[in-house]
N, C-alpha and C positions, 0 to 999 in steps of 0.2 A: 756418645750420649752424654747429656749434661750430668753434672755432679752437684750434690746439694750439701751444704753445711747447715745444720739446724741447732738452735739455741733455745733454752728456756731459763728465765731468770725471775727473781722476785725483786721488784723495784719499789722503794717507798712511794706510796701514792702521791705524797706531796712533791716528789721529784719528777712528775710526769713531764713537765716542760723541760727540765734539765736533761732528762733521758732523751727526749726527742732531739734536742740540740746536739747531744753527744752522738746519737745515732746518725744524724745528718752529717756531722763532721766526719765521722769514720766511714760512712757510706762513700763519700768522695774518695777517701784513701783506698778503700777496698776496690773501687772501680779502677783506680790507677793500676792495681795489681791483677786485673783480669776478671773481677766479678761482673757478671752480666746483669743481675738484678738483685735487689734486696727487699724483703718484706718484713716490716715490723708490726706486730699486733699487740695491742693493749687489751688485756683480758677484761671481759665484762660479764661472762657467764662461765665461770671456771669453778665447778663444785669441788669442795674439799676432799671428799672420799674418806674411806676408813682404812683401806688396805693400800691402794695406789691412787695417785692423782697428780696433776701438775703441781698444786700447792704443796703436797707432801714431798714431792721430788726435790723442790727447791727450798723447803722449810719456810714457806711463805708465812709471814706474820700478819696479824689482823690489820695493820696499817700499811700493808704492801699489796701490790697488784702483780699478777703473773704476766710476764711478757713472753710471747712466743715469736720467734723470728727465724728466717732462713735466707740464705743467699745461694744463688745459682752460678755455677762456673761452667765453662764449655766442656771441661773434662777433669778427671781426677789429677792428671798430670799437670794441667795448668793450675789447678788448685794447690797442689803440693808445692810447685815452684813459687806461686804467689805467697803462700804462707811463710815459706822459708825467707823470702825477701822482706815480708812485712815484719817478721820477728826481729830483723836487723834495723828496721826503720825507727828513728828516734821519736817519731810521732806516736808510736805505740808504747813508749815508755810510760808507765802509770803516772809518773810525775809531770808528764806533758799536759794531761787533762785528767783530773780525778774521775773515776767511774761513779755515777750516781746510783750505784747498787753494790751489793756484796758479791764480788766476783768469785768468791770461794764456794758460793751456793749455785753457781751456774752449771747447768748440764748442757753438753754439746756433743756433736758427733758429725761424721761425714757419712753420706748415704748415696748409694747408687740407685738411680730411678728404676723402678720395675714397670710402672705404668703411668701414662699421662693421657688423659682423654680430653 
């Protein structure tokens, strides 16, 4: 069964085009390592919440937008092998292309699918 990596970040709203270019560049690299598909979503109805919310989770500031994205792998084994290789790839060195967001506030994780309809 497919395996999913999910991410939530806060991107300065003025960096939307830069983020899209960054995402497109790295999508091609992810595909080289076995990712089947990638979805990038720019938030437009993401309420702030009082106890929990996407904005709270990534410490989103007023001039930032929440981005929610995920990538699908064929399996966890392929994902683990892909990430191991990617971490050694010089294209993933932060000096190769600066992130247009604060990576320290990114939340991410790997998920096994329970249901797909």
